[in-house]
N, C-alpha and C positions, 0 to 999 in steps of 0.2 A: 945144339944141332941146328943147322940152317934148314929152312923149309925146302931148299933145292935138293937136299940130301934125303928127304922123306919120300916115300912112295906116294904117287898121286892119289891113290885110294885112301890113304891115311889122312892126307890133307883135306880131301873131300869130306871125310867123317868129322874132322875137327871143326870145319866151317859149316857143317850141316847142309852141304850141297850134294847134288847127284854125282856119283863117282865118274860118270863120263864127261862131266862139264870141264874139269881141269885138262883132260886130254884134248877136248875140242878147242879150248883156249890155246893150248900149246901148239896144236896143229895150225890154227888160224894165225898165230903169231909167226910161225915158221914160214907160212905161205905168203903172208902179206904184212910185214912189220909196220907199214905206214898206218894201217887201220887200227893198230893197237892204241893209238892216241886219238882216235876219231871222236871221242866223247868231248873233245874240247869245245865244239860248237854248242853242246848242251850246257857245258860249264859256263860259257860266256853268257848264254841266255839266262841261266839261273843267277849268275852274279849281277846281271842287269836288273833282274826282278828283285833281288835282295836289296840292291842299292835304292830302287824305287820305293820299296816297302820301308826301308830305314828312313828315307826322306819323309814319307807320309807319317811315320811314327813320330819323327821330330816335330813335324807341323802340328800333329794332334797334341803332343806334349806342350808345345808353346801355347796353343789355344786353351788347353786346360789350365796352364799357369795364369794366363790372362783372366780366365773365368774366376779362378780362385781369388785373384787380386781384386776383381770387381765386386765380389760378394762381401769381402771384408769392409767394415765401415769403422772409420776412426774419426770421431768428432773433431779432433785436433787438426785434421787435414782439410778443414773447410777453407774455401777460397771464394769470397764474394757471394755467399748464399748457395753456391754449388759446392758439392764435395768432390774430391778426387774420385770417389766411387762412382758418382754420376758420370763424370767424364770417362772413366774406364768403361762403364756400361755402354756409353755411346760409341766409344772406340771399338768395343767388342762387337757391337751390332754391325758397324761399318766393316770391320775385318771379316766377319762371317759372310757378309754380302760379297765382299771382294773375293773371298775364297770360293764361294759358290759360283760366282761369275767365271773365275778361272777354270774351275772344274767343268763347267758347262760350255766353255769357250764362247761366252757372250760378252758384249761390251758392258762395262759398269754403268754407262749412261742409260742402258735399257732397263736397269734394275732400279725401280723407284717405288 
């Protein structure tokens, strides 16, 4: 049975909402159908926020992977007295400074 065939009171009970709410929604839709999709502005805002959070999560994941690599030490990876681990640590410090400067919108040359 389609929900359109059910009484509005039954639909309200099934979804746990006030019985007058489906009636109000139906009346608002009949009165102004363009407003039925007015939540698109909020959806766009949330999609933008989700994209930004996903970008930040990816950045944090990359930083964590770099940190994991810099903590590992393999004596076979020595190169001229310095290990790749030392190089990775230096790179990680530079990368953190770069990320901090980007977040604070300041020049990297100011960070010393």
